[in-house]
Steps between C-alpha positions, in 0.01 A plus 500: 500500500318226318664362196324503167630268236343421167648175379543437133301217352687184582604277219361162595484177325268205469629275781852527366750772430682583178788741442668453163875455504528516122263681271589317181176303490290678760167650401349732759160334460649154557564409861550133583349399833402180678282389787516200732252225411582229753766376740595157630689568822878448472445342157354704212353834401281559196478845342291659226667757277336796329626690197832315472703569184548221246803274460713632785689293757426593861721396791284389791649580840365463854625654821400627840196723531591865450779435249268510195693191391811708427808284544277202574546133424475421130218248461490467121475697177160530328437581134196728476393335172189674367506738795189652650333285763690191612449266795837382633604284795838513674666301777576675829879477558612282791677795665171691525286222644365590840478873427155651550524733199705469182578751226492390136639690202495448123774701329558499125845410370451774239272798450495618860163352595437372848223440748494384860258398772500302824291225656414349834675164518198296594265287296243728341318577180426853382259605228692730269298562184559823316214738423403461130583811299700659779860611458730734681569583861248591770617797709355756737588840646408671827233770459441612859541400864299572814743441786433177691169465316492455123706486185370553146677348202463521123567188296636475149461212253330260743358181346122455491292295742780392731477497879792677670586459867595837649784470750676762710816466705811674618702707255757288319293182502326578166187390684609135497346322797314818596162548660211404273283810465243375251461335160425715195346386172675680214175519301567657160868531589721779369485819707321476836495735799479300824505593868605270783504521880838495674512202741507584871833319545669738255370826642780721624751374243658773288503292180279211393532247217191404301464203267228376267545131424271301271340184631554348154713574197810604693453877464614741766613856561631684804587847618540691827388829650581749773238458773401866528220714362588572140352525158721416210346611177627230272695674226352479157735296287549688175423298191818472298400420141610150405626413849377192684653258743751522781836682508781275622879500500787258543852538632755479217826602672645610834830662598538430870433805719494716188227457238212280392370470144141401431302416189135601499212322331167652392558840663241767408612795287592845630458430870744610768609232745669559835781249551527379860738253663482346845570194707407158363146405596361855489409487131667841489212663691629800693844453347766754407407713199771445241365705210194552280483335157279597205376185327521666156370262235430241767523127438850356543758739646849431636571725798790526744478646851748574777471302822446743792788531748275388788439165330857416411620188675155336504485158338157555339327822396142574396430736211166658415376723217186694593317726255439857614155471337274221383574254781746283304785332680733203487763365734769236521817429700861406430804344660750777567793336330644547154291323236526370236 
């Protein structure tokens, strides 16, 4: 029997990723990101920030590719000053010289903001100008698939007049280093329905990753699809009066092998969310259903959930809240030891 899976719209970020760890100063419409401007091999990396908050100290760490800079070498601390767009240059730590790829992370000492990226450790210069008047996060969902032939996607909030390379690769790669299918001009941006051929080398795979990556400006989005004939009518997202932005949550407390407490930020009102937990690295997809939570008045909620028996003893656990309607979701992960 062929499998039919309709993935939820992936939450993707402009070159970087952001998951708030404290909601004290977080605004849902304010996501700090940065792109790589240039690199001097084994010496320096220059970045360009977007939408950084004002007057906040950020620890700058670097580490091996794949770590997102978590637990990396502390390079320095940067004051964001007036915030917004900043061009900043940092030294590559001696311990990382010789690596082909390096992760870099800016993490606020207060407020819960962070952003991360990575760069090839060779001398290069990258154009990274932002699109005037554009804000937010480009994303796309899967509309339909013709097995081993075509996939149709629907974009959301794409910037105008930007060329995007379309890449496909094996599931789990996020399309990074995938086969170049074509280049697409985003035209008027916003919502676009686009169809792409599946590369010959990927035919026969059960799942395929697809990535749209801008040739300038640092924008990208990725998703994946089951490689079988299917049509996924993209659910209509109900308009919730007064609601905009992105639901997120942070981990506020853990009792080892027992419970985890989260604090939500910018949750929509009166929406039911399935609470799933699974192994670290799964983003909670396909995890154990713990319960269903009604978001009530939305916004900031403090919620506590039991850790499933099957996950007890794991060192790290993923947790995911997925709306039963409207396509909203958020996920995070936690160390399975008592905190704070």
